[in-house]
C-alpha positions as CSV (number, residue, x, y, z in Angstrom):
1,X,0.0,0.0,0.0
2,X,1.4,3.4,-1.1
3,X,1.0,6.1,1.5
4,X,-0.8,9.2,0.4
5,X,1.2,12.4,0.3
6,X,-0.5,15.7,1.2
7,X,-0.7,17.8,-2.0
8,X,0.4,21.0,-0.2
9,X,3.5,19.2,1.2
10,X,4.3,17.9,-2.3
11,X,4.0,21.4,-3.8
12,X,6.4,22.8,-1.1
13,X,9.0,20.2,-2.2
14,X,8.5,21.4,-5.8
15,X,9.3,25.0,-4.9
16,X,5.9,26.4,-4.1
17,X,5.7,28.9,-1.2
18,X,3.0,30.3,0.9
19,X,2.1,33.7,-0.5
20,X,0.0,36.3,1.3
21,X,-1.3,39.4,-0.5
22,X,-2.9,42.4,1.2
23,X,-5.1,43.8,-1.5
24,X,-6.1,47.5,-1.2
25,X,-9.1,48.4,-3.3
26,X,-11.5,51.4,-3.6
27,X,-15.1,50.9,-2.5
28,X,-17.5,50.8,-5.5
29,X,-20.0,53.3,-3.9
30,X,-17.4,55.6,-2.3
31,X,-14.2,55.8,-4.4
32,X,-12.4,57.9,-1.8
33,X,-12.6,55.0,0.8
34,X,-10.0,52.2,0.6
35,X,-10.8,48.7,1.9
36,X,-8.4,45.8,2.4
37,X,-8.8,42.1,1.4
38,X,-6.3,39.4,2.5
39,X,-5.5,36.6,0.0
40,X,-3.4,33.6,0.9
41,X,-2.4,30.5,-1.2
42,X,0.5,28.5,-2.3
43,X,2.2,30.1,-5.3
44,X,5.4,30.0,-7.4
45,X,7.8,32.9,-6.8
46,X,8.9,35.2,-8.5
47,X,6.0,35.2,-11.1
48,X,3.2,34.3,-8.7
49,X,0.8,32.9,-11.4
50,X,-2.0,32.1,-8.9
51,X,-2.0,35.6,-7.5
52,X,-1.9,37.1,-11.0
53,X,-4.9,34.9,-12.0
54,X,-6.8,36.1,-8.9
55,X,-6.0,39.8,-9.6
56,X,-7.1,39.3,-13.2
57,X,-10.4,37.8,-12.0
58,X,-10.8,40.8,-9.6
59,X,-10.2,43.4,-12.3
60,X,-12.5,41.6,-14.7
61,X,-15.4,40.6,-12.4
62,X,-15.5,42.9,-9.3
63,X,-16.6,46.5,-9.0
64,X,-14.0,47.7,-6.5
65,X,-11.0,48.9,-8.5
66,X,-7.6,47.9,-7.2
67,X,-5.5,50.5,-5.5
68,X,-2.4,48.5,-4.6
69,X,-1.2,45.1,-3.5
70,X,1.4,44.2,-0.8
71,X,2.9,40.8,-1.1
72,X,4.9,38.6,1.2
73,X,5.9,35.0,0.8
74,X,8.1,32.5,2.6
75,X,9.3,29.0,1.7
76,X,8.1,26.9,4.5
77,X,10.0,23.8,3.5
78,X,12.7,23.0,1.0
79,X,14.3,19.7,-0.2
80,X,17.3,20.3,2.0
81,X,15.1,20.0,5.1
82,X,13.7,16.6,4.3
83,X,15.7,13.4,4.8
84,X,14.6,10.1,3.4
85,X,15.1,7.0,5.5
86,X,15.4,3.5,4.4
87,X,13.7,2.0,7.5
88,X,10.3,2.0,9.1
89,X,9.2,1.8,12.7
90,X,5.9,0.2,13.5
91,X,4.2,0.6,16.8
92,X,1.7,-2.0,17.7
């Protein structure tokens, strides 16, 4: 039986990192007011295709025009942090 690997864990090993974007946008009814929206997902630096896809959707489908985006990301896990072992310990 092959153990199942969490897809998020697999993506981290492939170079994906957790990206957090703080999106500032103008309110549709009151353009002088700026609101924030927090977006977070795994994405590939430095191009961030998932974030770009989301921002394209926002621009195309939502009424509140974007003001600015502040992005941060961190690699949570890299290949150098994982060691493969050739043995298994079974408890009970």
